KOLBAVEX-609857 format. One record per residue (C-alpha): residue number from 1; residue in one letter; x, y, z. Coordinates in Angstrom, 1 decimal. Layout:
BEGIN
   n res   east  north     up
 NUM   a      X      Y      Z
...
***
This chain:
BEGIN
   n res   east  north     up
   1   m  -34.8  183.8   77.8
   2   s  -38.4  183.4   78.8
   3   d  -39.2  182.0   75.3
   4   q  -36.8  179.1   75.7
   5   p  -38.1  175.6   76.5
   6   t  -37.8  174.7   80.2
   7   v  -37.3  171.5   82.1
   8   d  -40.9  170.7   83.2
   9   a  -40.5  167.4   85.0
  10   l  -38.1  164.6   86.0
  11   a  -38.9  161.0   86.7
  12   t  -36.9  157.9   87.7
  13   a  -37.1  154.2   87.2
  14   v  -34.9  151.3   88.4
  15   y  -34.3  148.1   86.5
  16   t  -32.4  145.1   87.8
  17   v  -31.3  142.5   85.2
  18   p  -29.8  139.1   86.2
  19   t  -26.6  138.3   84.4
  20   d  -26.7  135.4   81.9
  21   a  -24.0  133.6   84.0
  22   p  -22.1  134.4   87.2
  23   e  -19.6  137.2   86.6
  24   a  -16.5  138.4   88.5
  25   d  -13.4  140.3   87.9
  26   g  -10.2  140.6   90.1
  27   t  -11.9  142.2   93.1
  28   l  -15.7  141.8   92.8
  29   a  -18.4  139.3   91.9
  30   w  -22.0  139.9   90.9
  31   d  -25.0  138.1   89.5
  32   k  -27.2  141.1   88.6
  33   t  -26.8  144.6   87.4
  34   t  -29.0  147.7   88.2
  35   l  -29.7  150.5   85.7
  36   v  -31.2  153.7   87.0
  37   l  -33.1  155.6   84.3
  38   v  -33.9  159.3   84.4
  39   t  -36.4  160.9   82.0
  40   v  -36.7  164.7   81.7
  41   r  -39.6  166.4   80.0
  42   s  -40.0  169.8   78.3
  43   g  -43.5  170.2   76.9
  44   t  -44.2  167.1   74.9
  45   t  -40.5  166.2   74.4
  46   t  -38.7  163.7   76.6
  47   g  -35.0  162.9   77.0
  48   l  -33.6  159.9   78.7
  49   g  -30.3  159.2   80.6
  50   y  -29.1  156.4   82.8
  51   t  -26.3  155.1   85.0
  52   y  -25.4  151.7   86.3
  53   a  -25.6  152.3   90.0
  54   p  -27.5  151.3   93.2
  55   a  -31.2  151.9   93.4
  56   a  -30.4  154.6   96.0
  57   t  -29.2  156.7   93.1
  58   a  -32.8  157.3   92.1
  59   h  -33.6  158.6   95.6
  60   v  -30.7  161.1   95.2
  61   v  -32.2  162.3   91.9
  62   r  -35.6  162.8   93.5
  63   e  -34.5  164.4   96.7
  64   l  -31.5  166.6   95.6
  65   l  -31.7  167.1   91.9
  66   t  -35.3  167.3   90.7
  67   g  -36.0  170.6   92.4
  68   t  -32.6  171.9   91.3
  69   v  -33.2  171.3   87.6
  70   t  -37.0  171.8   87.2
  71   g  -37.8  175.2   85.7
  72   l  -34.3  175.7   84.2
  73   t  -33.9  176.3   80.5
  74   a  -33.6  173.0   78.7
  75   l  -30.9  174.3   76.4
  76   d  -28.3  175.2   79.1
  77   v  -27.1  171.8   80.1
  78   p  -23.7  172.9   81.6
  79   g  -25.6  175.4   83.7
  80   a  -27.8  172.7   85.1
  81   n  -24.8  170.5   85.7
  82   e  -23.1  173.2   87.8
  83   r  -26.2  173.7   89.8
  84   m  -26.5  170.0   90.5
  85   c  -22.9  169.7   91.6
  86   r  -23.4  172.5   94.0
  87   a  -26.7  171.0   95.3
  88   v  -24.9  167.8   96.5
  89   r  -22.2  169.6   98.4
  90   n  -23.1  168.3  101.8
  91   a  -24.1  164.8  100.5
  92   g  -20.7  164.4   98.8
  93   l  -20.1  164.6   95.1
  94   p  -18.0  161.5   94.4
  95   g  -19.9  158.2   94.2
  96   v  -23.6  157.8   94.1
  97   a  -24.3  161.6   93.9
  98   a  -22.1  161.9   90.8
  99   q  -23.8  159.0   89.2
 100   a  -27.2  160.6   89.9
 101   i  -26.0  163.8   88.3
 102   a  -24.6  161.8   85.3
 103   a  -28.0  160.2   84.6
 104   v  -29.7  163.6   84.7
 105   d  -27.0  165.3   82.7
 106   i  -27.2  162.6   79.9
 107   a  -31.0  163.0   79.9
 108   l  -30.7  166.8   79.6
 109   w  -28.3  166.5   76.6
 110   d  -30.7  163.9   75.0
 111   l  -33.6  166.3   75.6
 112   k  -31.8  169.3   74.1
 113   a  -30.8  167.3   71.0
 114   r  -34.4  166.1   70.6
 115   l  -35.8  169.6   71.0
 116   l  -33.5  170.7   68.2
 117   g  -34.2  167.7   66.1
 118   l  -30.5  166.6   65.9
 119   p  -28.6  163.5   66.8
 120   l  -26.6  164.2   69.9
 121   a  -23.3  163.7   67.9
 122   a  -24.3  166.4   65.5
 123   l  -25.3  168.8   68.3
 124   l  -22.0  168.3   70.1
 125   g  -20.1  168.5   66.8
 126   a  -18.8  165.2   65.6
 127   v  -15.1  164.8   64.5
 128   r  -15.6  161.2   63.4
 129   d  -18.4  159.1   61.8
 130   d  -17.2  155.8   63.3
 131   v  -16.5  155.1   66.9
 132   p  -14.1  152.1   67.4
 133   v  -15.2  149.6   70.0
 134   y  -13.5  146.7   71.8
 135   g  -15.3  143.6   73.0
 136   s  -15.1  143.4   76.8
 137   g  -16.0  140.6   79.2
 138   g  -13.9  137.5   79.7
 139   f  -14.9  137.3   83.4
 140   t  -12.8  135.2   85.8
 141   t  -15.8  133.0   86.5
 142   y  -15.9  131.8   82.8
 143   d  -14.7  128.4   82.0
 144   a  -12.5  127.8   78.9
 145   a  -15.4  127.0   76.6
 146   r  -17.5  130.1   77.6
 147   q  -14.5  132.4   77.3
 148   d  -13.7  131.0   73.9
 149   r  -17.2  131.3   72.7
 150   q  -17.5  134.9   73.7
 151   l  -14.2  136.0   72.2
 152   r  -14.9  134.2   68.9
 153   g  -18.4  135.9   68.9
 154   w  -16.7  139.3   68.9
 155   t  -13.9  138.6   66.5
 156   e  -15.4  136.1   64.1
 157   d  -19.1  136.9   64.1
 158   e  -19.0  140.7   64.6
 159   g  -15.5  141.5   63.2
 160   i  -14.3  143.4   66.3
 161   p  -10.5  143.5   66.1
 162   r   -9.8  144.2   69.7
 163   v  -11.0  142.3   72.9
 164   k  -10.4  142.3   76.6
 165   i  -10.6  139.8   79.4
 166   k  -10.5  140.1   83.2
 167   i   -7.5  138.9   85.2
 168   g   -6.3  139.4   88.8
 169   e   -8.7  136.7   90.0
 170   s   -9.4  136.6   93.7
 171   w   -7.3  139.7   94.5
 172   g   -4.4  138.3   92.5
 173   s   -4.2  135.0   94.3
 174   r   -4.5  132.9   91.1
 175   e   -1.7  134.1   88.9
 176   s   -1.3  130.7   87.1
 177   r   -4.9  130.6   86.1
 178   d   -4.8  134.3   85.0
 179   l   -1.9  133.5   82.6
 180   e   -3.6  130.2   81.4
 181   r   -6.7  132.3   80.5
 182   v   -4.6  134.8   78.7
 183   t   -2.9  132.0   76.7
 184   r   -6.3  130.6   75.8
 185   a   -7.6  134.0   74.8
 186   r   -4.7  134.6   72.4
 187   a   -5.4  131.2   70.9
 188   s   -9.1  132.0   70.5
 189   v   -8.6  135.4   68.7
 190   g   -5.4  134.7   66.7
 191   d   -2.3  136.8   66.2
 192   t   -3.8  139.8   64.5
 193   t   -6.5  140.8   67.1
 194   e   -5.5  143.3   69.8
 195   l   -5.6  141.6   73.2
 196   y   -6.3  143.6   76.4
 197   v   -6.5  142.6   80.0
 198   d   -8.0  144.3   83.1
 199   a   -6.9  143.4   86.6
 200   n   -9.3  145.8   88.3
 201   g   -6.6  146.7   90.8
 202   g   -6.2  143.1   92.1
 203   y   -2.4  142.9   92.0
 204   t    0.3  144.2   94.2
 205   g    3.1  146.2   92.5
 206   g    5.4  143.2   92.3
 207   q    2.7  140.9   91.0
 208   a    1.7  143.4   88.4
 209   l    5.2  143.7   87.1
 210   r    5.7  139.9   87.0
 211   i    2.4  139.3   85.3
 212   g    3.2  142.2   82.9
 213   a    6.4  140.5   81.7
 214   a    4.4  137.4   80.9
 215   l    1.6  139.3   79.2
 216   t    4.2  140.8   76.8
 217   d    4.9  137.3   75.5
 218   h    1.2  137.1   74.4
 219   g    1.2  140.5   72.7
 220   v   -1.0  142.2   75.2
 221   t   -1.1  145.9   74.4
 222   w   -3.5  147.2   77.1
 223   y   -3.0  146.6   80.9
 224   e   -5.9  148.1   82.8
 225   e   -5.6  148.8   86.5
 226   p   -2.7  146.5   87.2
 227   v   -2.8  148.0   90.7
 228   s   -5.5  150.1   92.3
 229   s   -6.0  153.5   90.7
 230   d   -5.9  155.0   94.2
 231   h   -2.1  154.4   94.1
 232   l   -1.0  156.9   91.4
 233   t    2.7  156.8   92.2
 234   l    2.8  153.0   91.9
 235   l    0.7  153.1   88.8
 236   a    3.1  155.6   87.3
 237   d    6.1  153.5   88.2
 238   l    4.6  150.5   86.5
 239   r    3.8  152.6   83.4
 240   g    7.5  153.4   83.2
 241   r    8.6  149.8   83.4
 242   l    6.0  148.0   81.2
 243   p    6.0  148.0   77.4
 244   m    2.2  147.9   77.0
 245   d   -0.2  150.8   77.7
 246   v   -1.1  151.1   81.4
 247   t   -4.6  152.5   81.7
 248   a   -7.1  153.6   84.4
 249   g   -9.7  156.2   85.3
 250   e  -13.1  154.4   85.4
 251   y  -13.6  155.4   89.0
 252   g  -13.3  159.1   88.3
 253   y  -16.3  161.0   89.6
 254   t  -14.9  164.5   89.5
 255   l  -12.7  166.5   87.1
 256   p   -9.8  167.0   89.7
 257   y   -9.5  163.2   89.9
 258   f   -8.6  163.0   86.2
 259   e   -6.2  165.9   86.6
 260   h   -4.4  164.2   89.5
 261   m   -4.1  161.0   87.5
 262   l   -2.7  162.8   84.5
 263   a   -0.4  165.0   86.5
 264   a    1.1  161.9   88.1
 265   h    1.9  160.5   84.6
 266   a    0.0  157.4   85.7
 267   v   -1.6  156.3   82.4
 268   d   -1.0  156.0   78.7
 269   c   -4.7  156.3   78.0
 270   l   -7.2  157.9   80.3
 271   q  -10.5  156.0   80.9
 272   a  -13.6  157.9   81.9
 273   d  -17.2  156.7   82.4
 274   v  -19.9  159.2   81.4
 275   t  -22.4  157.5   83.8
 276   r  -20.0  158.1   86.8
 277   c  -18.2  161.4   86.1
 278   a  -21.3  163.6   86.4
 279   g  -22.3  163.1   82.8
 280   i  -21.4  164.2   79.3
 281   t  -20.6  167.7   80.5
 282   v  -17.7  166.6   82.6
 283   w  -16.6  163.7   80.3
 284   l  -15.9  166.3   77.6
 285   r  -13.8  168.2   80.0
 286   a  -11.9  165.1   81.0
 287   a  -11.2  164.4   77.3
 288   a   -9.9  167.9   76.9
 289   l   -7.5  167.4   79.9
 290   a   -6.1  164.3   78.3
 291   h   -5.9  165.9   74.9
 292   a   -3.8  168.8   76.3
 293   r   -1.3  166.2   77.5
 294   g   -1.2  164.4   74.2
 295   l   -3.1  161.4   75.5
 296   d   -6.2  159.5   74.3
 297   i   -9.4  158.9   76.2
 298   s  -11.4  155.7   76.2
 299   g  -15.1  155.4   77.1
 300   h  -15.7  152.9   80.0
 301   c  -18.8  150.7   79.7
 302   a  -22.4  151.9   79.0
 303   p  -21.7  152.0   75.3
 304   h  -24.9  153.7   74.2
 305   a  -24.5  156.5   76.8
 306   h  -21.0  157.1   75.4
 307   a  -21.3  156.7   71.7
 308   h  -22.4  160.2   70.6
 309   v  -20.0  162.1   73.0
 310   a  -17.2  159.7   71.9
 311   a  -17.7  160.8   68.3
 312   a  -17.2  164.5   69.4
 313   v  -13.6  164.3   70.7
 314   p  -10.5  164.2   68.6
 315   n   -8.4  162.1   71.0
 316   l  -10.8  159.1   71.3
 317   r   -9.0  155.7   71.5
 318   h  -12.2  153.6   71.6
 319   l  -15.3  152.6   73.5
 320   e  -15.8  149.6   75.7
 321   w  -18.4  147.2   74.2
 322   f  -19.0  145.6   77.7
 323   h  -20.9  142.4   77.6
 324   d  -23.1  143.0   80.6
 325   h  -24.2  146.5   79.6
 326   v  -24.6  145.7   75.9
 327   r  -27.0  142.9   76.9
 328   i  -29.0  145.2   79.2
 329   e  -29.2  148.0   76.6
 330   r  -30.4  145.6   74.0
 331   l  -33.0  144.3   76.4
 332   l  -34.4  147.7   77.4
 333   f  -33.9  150.0   74.4
 334   d  -34.9  150.3   70.8
 335   g  -32.3  152.0   68.6
 336   v  -29.2  150.2   69.8
 337   l  -26.1  150.3   67.6
 338   d  -24.4  147.6   65.5
 339   p  -20.7  147.1   66.3
 340   g  -20.1  145.0   63.2
 341   g  -16.6  145.6   61.8
 342   g  -15.4  147.0   65.0
 343   s  -17.1  150.3   65.2
 344   v  -20.5  152.0   65.7
 345   t  -21.9  155.0   63.9
 346   p  -23.9  157.1   66.3
 347   g  -26.5  159.4   64.6
 348   a  -26.1  157.8   61.2
 349   d  -29.9  157.1   61.0
 350   g  -30.7  160.7   61.8
 351   a  -32.6  159.8   65.0
 352   p  -32.5  162.8   67.4
 353   g  -30.7  162.7   70.7
 354   l  -29.1  159.4   71.7
 355   g  -31.4  157.6   69.3
 356   l  -32.7  155.4   72.1
 357   t  -36.3  154.6   73.1
 358   l  -37.2  152.7   76.2
 359   v  -39.4  149.7   75.2
 360   e  -41.6  149.6   78.2
 361   e  -43.2  146.2   77.5
 362   w  -39.7  144.7   77.4
 363   a  -38.4  146.7   80.4
 364   e  -41.3  146.3   82.8
 365   r  -40.4  142.7   83.8
 366   y  -37.0  144.0   85.2
 367   r  -38.4  147.1   86.9
 368   t  -37.9  147.1   90.7
 369   e  -38.8  150.7   91.6
***
């Protein structure tokens, strides 16, 4: 294999972008978001990958992963992924280490596709041209006017027929406001748009059940993390009692996490985040686990990191068009996708890899490391 291209170098950069308004969900508030970028080079060809994670993630890449991957063939990405997972054994794979691996893994897949001159979807083997998306945001910090404006932007301006808002405000302590916001959301999007909610694990079991009954009256079809995804038995119990789909999985960093969730019959649709679960290599395996049980998978956040791999699985439900990340990806990259009509078409322009290019003159103002 000496004639194959090798990984010659890795580099990292950290960008922190303020939100355009204060944001919060049921259990967390923030006013800025950090993207850790990894670039990998083979000869004159460069691939990029990224994760939304603390700046310390870049340090993990430099200290634990760069030496592990440099010198390997650039075409054997699963092999590199396995070596990286082994390299962080003592550091601990779940969490920041898995996010670091994810950024490198995505960059390696992008590099391989660029070396072969193919869109990543074509390299992976697309089973669909269009990847459905849903508009996601509706933060608990939004007032009625801002929530309405955002929802109408997705449905009326972009033609996205499915949207999601956050509920479970302040760890479930504001049930009345949660339901008022759901009522307003339904009024904003009309009767034909699919309406989803995400409690981010903010409710107790009893609360989640009570709220779920009220959500049914508003035609909510997707109830994400009504309780913490750490409590699989409780999540499975709620799934059996509620008429809408109960979903979770965004905090999965390892493949066994997804298997445990599926084995517990805890979700109707598995969520997985390619920037957290050690990359495209493991995301594809999580999709296969769900497919074997007759369940769909949905890509969580980071839409441009997901789009091509989402096109490659037969059991895709949709991809989250998350306001915060869409805004950042539009700020930093050229080659972003258009969700008009409710779907994106990764690889349609024939651009190799993910089709993204970092626009350094745009990005530099946000660089912190």
